Every structure is written in structure tokens, then in C-alpha cells.
C-alpha positions in Angstrom: -0.8 -1.9 22.3 1.6 1.1 22.5 1.7 2.7 19.0 3.9 5.4 17.5 2.3 7.2 14.6 4.8 8.3 12.0 3.1 10.9 9.8 0.2 12.9 11.3 -1.8 14.1 8.3 -5.3 13.1 7.5 -4.5 9.4 7.5 -2.5 9.6 10.7 -5.4 11.3 12.5 -7.9 8.7 11.2 -5.6 5.9 12.3 -5.3 7.6 15.7 -9.1 7.8 16.1 -9.6 4.1 15.2 -6.6 2.9 17.3 -7.9 4.7 20.4 -11.4 3.4 19.8 -10.0 -0.1 19.8 -8.3 0.4 23.2 -4.7 1.2 22.0 -2.4 3.9 23.3 -0.6 6.4 21.1 2.7 7.0 22.8 4.2 9.4 20.2 3.3 11.3 17.0 6.2 11.9 14.6 5.6 14.6 12.0 7.4 17.2 10.0 8.0 19.3 13.1 9.7 16.6 15.2 11.2 14.0 13.0 14.2 13.4 15.3 11.9 12.3 18.2 11.8 8.9 16.5 15.5 8.4 17.4 14.6 8.6 21.1 12.2 5.7 21.1 13.0 2.0 21.7 11.2 -1.2 21.3 10.6 -1.1 25.1 8.6 2.1 24.6 6.7 1.0 21.5 4.9 -2.2 20.4 4.5 -1.1 16.8 5.0 1.9 14.5 2.4 2.8 11.9 4.1 4.8 9.1 2.0 7.1 6.7 4.4 10.0 6.1 5.6 10.9 2.6 7.9 9.4 -0.1 10.9 11.6 0.9 11.0 10.6 4.6 9.5 7.1 4.6 12.8 5.3 3.8 14.7 6.9 6.7 11.8 6.3 9.1 11.7 2.6 8.1 15.4 2.1 8.6 15.3 3.7 12.0 12.5 1.3 13.2 14.2 -1.8 11.7 17.5 -0.9 13.4 15.7 -0.5 16.7 13.6 -3.7 16.1 10.4 -1.7 16.4 7.9 -3.6 14.2 6.7 -1.2 11.5 3.5 -1.2 9.4 4.1 1.1 6.4 1.6 2.5 4.0 3.6 5.2 2.3 4.1 4.8 -1.4 6.4 6.5 -3.9 9.7 5.1 -2.4 9.6 1.5 -3.6 12.8 1.5 -5.6 14.4 0.9 -2.1 12.0 -1.8 -1.0 14.3 -4.8 -1.7 17.0 -3.1 0.5 14.5 -2.6 3.3 13.3 -6.2 3.2 16.9 -7.5 3.3 17.6 -5.3 6.3 14.5 -6.5 8.1 15.6 -10.1 7.7 19.2 -9.3 8.7 18.1 -7.5 11.9 15.5 -10.0 12.8 13.0 -7.1 12.6 9.4 -6.8 11.4 8.4 -5.0 8.2 4.8 -5.1 7.1 4.1 -3.2 3.8 1.0 -2.7 1.8 0.3 -0.2 -1.0 -3.3 -0.2 0.3 -4.6 -1.3 3.7 -8.3 -1.5 2.8 -9.6 -5.1 3.2 -11.8 -4.6 0.2 -8.9 -3.4 -2.0 -6.8 -6.4 -1.1 -9.7 -8.7 -2.0 -9.8 -6.7 -5.3 -6.1 -7.5 -5.8 -6.9 -11.2 -5.5 -9.8 -10.9 -7.9 -7.7 -8.9 -10.4 -5.0 -11.6 -10.4 -7.6 -14.3 -10.9 -9.3 -12.4 -13.8 -5.9 -11.8 -15.4 -5.2 -15.5 -15.4 -8.6 -16.1 -17.1 -8.0 -13.4 -19.7 -4.4 -14.1 -20.6 -5.2 -16.6 -23.4 -7.7 -14.3 -25.0 -5.5 -11.9 -27.0 -8.4 -10.1 -28.7 -8.8 -8.0 -25.5 -6.9 -4.8 -24.8 -6.1 -4.0 -21.1 -7.0 -0.7 -19.6 -6.4 0.4 -16.0 -7.5 3.7 -14.4 -7.0 5.3 -11.0 -8.6 8.4 -9.6 -7.4 10.1 -6.4 -7.7 13.4 -4.5 -5.6 16.3 -5.7 -3.4 16.2 -2.5 -2.0 12.7 -3.4 1.8 13.2 -4.0 2.6 10.2 -6.2 1.3 9.1 -9.6 0.4 6.4 -10.3 -0.8 5.3 -7.0 0.9 2.4 -5.3 -2.5 0.6 -5.5 -2.5 1.1 -9.3 1.0 -0.3 -9.5 0.0 -3.4 -7.5 -2.9 -3.9 -9.8 -0.7 -3.6 -12.9 1.9 -6.0 -11.4 -0.9 -8.5 -10.7 -1.9 -8.4 -14.4 1.7 -8.6 -15.6 2.2 -11.7 -13.4 -0.4 -13.6 -15.5 0.4 -12.3 -19.0 3.6 -13.8 -20.5 3.5 -10.9 -23.1 3.5 -8.1 -20.5 6.6 -7.2 -18.6 6.1 -3.6 -17.4 3.6 -0.7 -17.0 3.5 2.9 -18.2 1.7 5.9 -16.7 -0.5 8.2 -18.9 1.1 6.9 -22.1 -0.1 4.9 -25.0 1.2 1.4 -24.2 3.4 -0.8 -26.3 2.4 -4.5 -26.8 4.5 -5.5 -23.7 3.1 -2.7 -21.4 0.1 -2.3 -19.2 -1.3 1.2 -19.3 -2.2 3.0 -16.1 -4.2 6.2 -16.6 -4.1 8.5 -13.6 -6.5 11.3 -12.7 -6.6 13.7 -9.7 -10.0 15.0 -8.7 -10.9 17.2 -5.7 -11.3 15.1 -2.6 -12.0 11.7 -4.1 -10.4 9.1 -1.8 -9.7 6.4 -4.4 -11.2 4.6 -7.4 -9.4 1.8 -9.3 -10.8 0.2 -12.5 -9.5 -2.6 -14.7 -11.1 -3.1 -18.1 -10.6 -5.8 -20.8 -12.0 -4.4 -24.1 -12.5 -6.2 -27.4 -14.4 -5.2 -30.5 -17.5 -7.1 -29.3 -17.6 -6.6 -25.5 -16.0 -5.3 -22.3 -15.3 -6.8 -18.9 -14.8 -4.4 -16.0 -14.0 -4.6 -12.3 -13.9 -1.5 -10.1 -13.1 -0.8 -6.4 -14.4 2.6 -5.1 -13.5 3.9 -1.7 -16.0 6.2 0.0 -13.7 7.4 2.8 -10.3 7.0 4.4 -11.8 4.9 7.2 -11.3 1.6 5.4 -7.6 2.3 4.8 -7.0 3.4 8.4 -8.9 0.4 9.9 -6.9 -2.0 7.8 -3.7 -0.4 9.0 -4.7 -0.8 12.7 -5.8 -4.4 12.2 -2.4 -5.1 10.5 -0.6 -3.5 13.5 -2.6 -5.8 15.8 -1.8 -8.8 13.7 1.9 -8.1 13.3 2.7 -7.9 17.0 5.2 -10.6 18.0 5.8 -11.6 14.4 9.1 -11.3 12.6 10.2 -10.9 9.0 8.7 -9.4 5.8 4.9 -9.5 5.8 2.0 -8.1 3.9 -1.8 -8.2 3.5 -1.7 -11.5 1.6 -0.1 -13.1 4.6 -2.6 -11.5 7.0 -5.7 -12.3 4.9 -4.4 -15.7 3.7 -5.0 -14.7 0.1 -2.1 -16.7 -1.4 
């Protein structure tokens, strides 16, 4: 495939390495120094865009791709207040928008496990819920998009929970996300259910960025020739 990389930081470089190793071509690299180069591309030049930029530029990058009907695979978090608008535009333009807060295959299996565990735990009100995320100090958003997805999975199963809070003591209707930033740690997410007599815990720990980058390239391969609003649950058939 012909791929444009939008964002050429550590993730962009790892995606490039994996894409090239799988026989794909990188036709353009859009970064802070050349953001307007994206405007010069068309869906004749590019099969798919992979977007890992930053929260301040992601929205504009996505809109440009959707308007040009360039399928876009987006992994940038921190801009999701505009996600409904983006999804509506993708459908209106008959474009392709694939979003995931985390492209690791293992993390997405963890999302499914988290939802299933939450359904099992919901009737047992003696347990308090605790979620924690640890990332490298360069991560710009807090909590992580992955942590938010985990909290939303829990909320979907608990009638008594309707929102989440970050680094705050939760009210009875809230799921607490506790965020930490430590050196170069790529990402650890934990969910605990704690009662007076025992504790149940599930954890996903990433050892490197490779799993995230590989998942993004696999998503780009899968999304080619598809239309609409898509995600990892569609690709992995987790629903």
C-alpha cells in the first residue's frame, strides 16, 4: 500500500519501520515542519493515512483526510470531544475513519476482558473499583485514551456509574483513574476490584512501542477499500 504518515515522532518512526518490513511504501511524512504538505495529497496518491500526531493538530489532519476521501487510521488521543463530529463527517463524505485509543492487539483483548469482568462484578457492591495507568513522561495527555476506554467499559456494565475522574477521590457514581508518569515506561494499565476480604486484579503491561505500531499497520491493511466509522472491535470481531 501507499501510506502517508502524519506525525513522525517515535511512534511514526516505528510504524514506518514495520510498514516497510511488510512491503508497503511511505509516500509522505507529515510533521511539525511541513503540515501543509497534507493538502497537496489526494486519494490517488495515497491508499491510507496513519495519524499519530498530537492533540492540537489531530482534528485538522483528520478533517483534511476525510474531505479528500483518504482512509485514515488515527491513534492520537486527547481530542475526543470532537469525535462525534468527525464520525458524522466520515459518514456524510462516504469516507473511512478508523480510530482506536490503543492499537495493541493485546490491549484490545484486555478491553474485552475488562468489559466481561465488569459485567460479572456489577452485582457485587461490596467491591470498590480502582484503575491505574502508568506511562512515559513524554505522554502529553492524562489520563491516557486507553485508561478512558477501560473506564468507559466499566461504566457500561455498572448502572450506578456514569462518569470517571482523574487523580481524584471518586464519588459513588464515578470510576477513579489514577495516572502516573515514569521515565520511559511505554504503558501499564490495571483494574482492581477491592473488598474487605479479597482483591481481583487484571493488568496489561506493554514492553515496547512495537505492539502499538504493528497493530496500526495491520489496521491500515484491513481498512483498505472499507467505508465508514470503524475500530479495533470491528477488525478483531470482539463484539
